[in-house]
Steps between C-alpha positions, in 0.01 A plus 500: 500500500632252244430561126377164395554582126880474560482154662628203295303231682189464707359824395161420662655448845508818704842599642348749745336267752259589783241324706228551227693336212743245643260209486411588138869530413560144646205366309605659176848351545357149558295524177814603308689213665240254365604600145850364548619141427446239764689208346852487376667199345763410259578177313855613431800500728504647848715783368254578219222515763700730730596722208138527393370616829787755529481634141176425319249783529148444637210597277248550790471585865598808707841517327442385148815563309760382763619158591314268731794528739487879511114513507502254798747731692300801430160342582621357826629839615191675377283277715705585805463865426122480448430286798754691709333837410168347625673443836664847500177684441363349830820562691574775735864630523526671841160662448569590139282343230600502128180509303656506149793281405666525150650175377733390217407162351723279290824685431352848499708782638278801499566536883812432705353198673239231443258673745494878584266694711491840660298707754563858575787414742590136443598275213500125458741319269476134425661219310331169426630168374391141458793257545586143596605443855859436394533847358299687759780647698694612197193665354410658824848649531494653152155641550597652836816655343274669237256619773758625744667783291660771694216746426280327768354729757290461813162522340537208268369143538672225313304183403644180366237269366563129399328175443416333829637160388845649462572500871340401824582840650190681614409864428749715700602859547850633533477878565331642201546188301207246464567145374165365383441154359210497250266203439370482144158340500410429142 
């Protein structure tokens, strides 16, 4: 179980997700998302605008205190994680169901991967990302390298979650590795 007092951001969003709290976690995240800015403009030079979105810290939203650019990256990945976990909680892995999934949001590192789950005999490890189509294969490769460490064993399922608009590739399975596109329906 995650100690929420040690979290820097999104303290009201549970990191231990199950069928009874996943919808609430998504709703809480949506509420927090509405606190963020929705309009960005600059009357200065294009460079000043770009510098502002990369450096100026946000005052509100899920990641108040970081730049708009960094917040956007974190938020987009968080949405893939939350909506992806909703899918995983309904999924059967060769007859194995994972009823509790622990997630890392933003740039947390309290667990080895973005998504972790265990049963008595099996484990599930997952990485999630939200990326432009032009960077999909590069991000997929780096995420797979992180997931495919030499300590893999037979009783492990590997999950790669990503935004469905990054590629037209459908959900697929390669051995114990599941590639799952995630639709974010805000």
